[in-house]
C-alpha positions as CSV (number, residue, x, y, z in Angstrom):
1,M,99.2,162.6,114.7
2,L,102.1,160.5,115.7
3,L,99.9,157.6,114.8
4,A,100.0,158.6,111.2
5,T,103.7,158.0,111.4
6,A,103.4,154.4,112.4
7,S,100.7,154.0,109.8
8,S,103.2,155.3,107.2
9,I,105.7,152.7,108.2
10,M,103.5,149.8,107.6
11,Q,101.8,151.0,104.5
12,G,105.0,151.1,102.6
13,C,105.5,147.4,103.3
14,S,104.4,144.8,100.8
15,G,103.7,141.2,101.9
16,R,105.4,140.0,98.7
17,E,108.7,141.7,99.5
18,R,111.4,139.5,101.0
19,Q,113.7,141.4,103.3
20,T,116.8,140.1,105.0
21,G,118.6,141.4,108.1
22,A,117.4,142.4,111.5
23,C,114.2,144.1,110.2
24,A,113.1,141.2,108.0
25,R,110.1,140.3,110.2
26,F,108.6,143.8,109.9
27,T,107.1,142.9,106.5
28,R,105.7,139.5,107.5
29,N,102.2,138.7,108.7
30,G,101.6,139.8,112.3
31,I,100.8,142.5,114.8
32,W,103.3,145.1,116.0
33,M,102.7,147.1,119.2
34,V,103.6,150.8,119.1
35,A,104.6,152.7,122.3
36,M,106.3,156.0,121.7
37,K,106.5,159.2,123.8
38,S,107.7,162.8,123.8
39,D,108.6,163.7,127.3
40,A,109.0,167.4,126.4
41,A,105.6,167.7,124.7
42,E,103.9,165.1,127.0
43,Y,102.5,163.3,123.9
44,T,102.3,159.6,123.4
45,L,101.6,157.4,120.4
46,E,100.2,154.0,121.2
47,G,98.4,151.2,119.3
48,T,99.0,148.5,116.8
49,I,100.2,147.8,113.2
50,E,98.8,144.7,111.6
51,T,100.5,143.3,108.5
52,T,99.1,140.6,106.2
53,D,100.1,139.3,102.7
54,R,98.0,142.1,101.1
55,T,97.4,144.9,103.6
56,V,98.8,146.9,106.4
57,R,96.3,148.3,109.0
58,V,97.4,150.8,111.5
59,R,95.3,151.5,114.6
60,L,96.9,154.1,116.8
61,A,95.9,156.9,119.2
62,G,97.8,160.1,120.0
63,V,97.3,161.1,123.6
64,S,98.0,164.7,124.6
65,R,99.1,166.0,128.0
66,E,95.5,166.9,128.7
67,G,94.5,163.3,128.1
68,T,92.8,163.9,124.8
69,R,92.9,160.7,122.6
70,E,93.1,161.3,118.8
71,P,92.6,158.2,116.7
72,L,94.8,158.3,113.6
73,E,94.7,155.9,110.6
74,Y,96.6,156.9,107.5
75,L,98.4,155.4,104.6
76,A,102.2,155.8,104.5
77,D,104.0,157.8,101.9
78,S,107.2,155.8,102.2
79,L,108.8,152.9,103.9
80,I,112.5,152.0,103.6
81,L,113.9,148.8,105.1
82,G,117.6,148.4,105.0
83,G,119.8,146.0,107.1
84,D,119.0,146.9,110.7
85,S,117.0,150.1,110.0
86,V,113.4,151.2,109.3
87,H,112.5,154.6,108.1
88,F,109.0,155.9,107.2
89,R,107.2,159.2,106.6
90,F,103.6,160.4,106.5
91,A,103.7,163.4,104.1
92,P,100.4,165.2,104.9
93,L,101.4,165.6,108.5
94,G,105.2,165.5,107.9
95,I,105.8,162.9,110.6
96,R,109.0,161.0,110.3
97,V,110.1,157.9,112.1
98,D,113.6,156.4,112.1
99,G,114.1,153.1,113.8
100,R,116.8,150.5,114.4
101,C,116.0,146.9,114.7
102,V,117.6,145.8,117.9
103,A,116.2,142.2,117.6
104,P,114.1,140.4,114.9
105,D,110.9,141.4,116.8
106,S,111.9,144.8,118.3
107,I,112.6,148.3,116.8
108,A,113.9,151.2,118.8
109,A,112.5,154.3,117.1
110,D,112.6,158.1,117.2
111,F,109.9,160.3,115.8
112,S,109.6,164.0,114.7
113,F,106.3,165.7,114.2
114,P,106.3,169.3,112.8
115,Q,104.2,171.8,114.7
116,P,104.5,175.1,112.8
117,P,105.1,177.9,113.9
118,F,106.5,176.1,116.9
119,G,109.3,173.5,117.0
120,P,108.6,169.9,116.2
121,I,107.4,167.3,118.8
122,V,110.2,164.8,119.1
123,G,110.2,161.6,121.0
124,S,111.2,157.9,121.0
125,G,110.0,154.5,121.9
126,V,109.6,150.9,120.8
127,I,107.7,149.1,118.1
128,H,107.7,145.3,118.9
129,R,106.0,142.3,117.4
130,K,103.2,140.9,119.5
131,G,103.5,137.2,120.5
């Protein structure tokens, strides 16, 4: 489910957009590694986001405290890049990711994943460019 969030981030990107600032490389061709975790819910989100001139492909897996792996591949509803920040959302699941580019190839990110009627799963981690 958290995987959908990462997918959302990249789907909003267009290879034709030219961004400036710390997050500029996020929309360029490459592979980004996702490693996020919720300590309270014992849930991790791990995988890759691949960007090309025309497409964004997200391959992630959500791993529960029981060790169940859930593959998630979804298109993003929105992606906002601005200065040193990245924000994206995946509406069907309501997952939201807010990140800050700490280097041209590294994003420190927080996520929130609604779990009605319970509180949301919240966590944090890193999205970094491979190689």
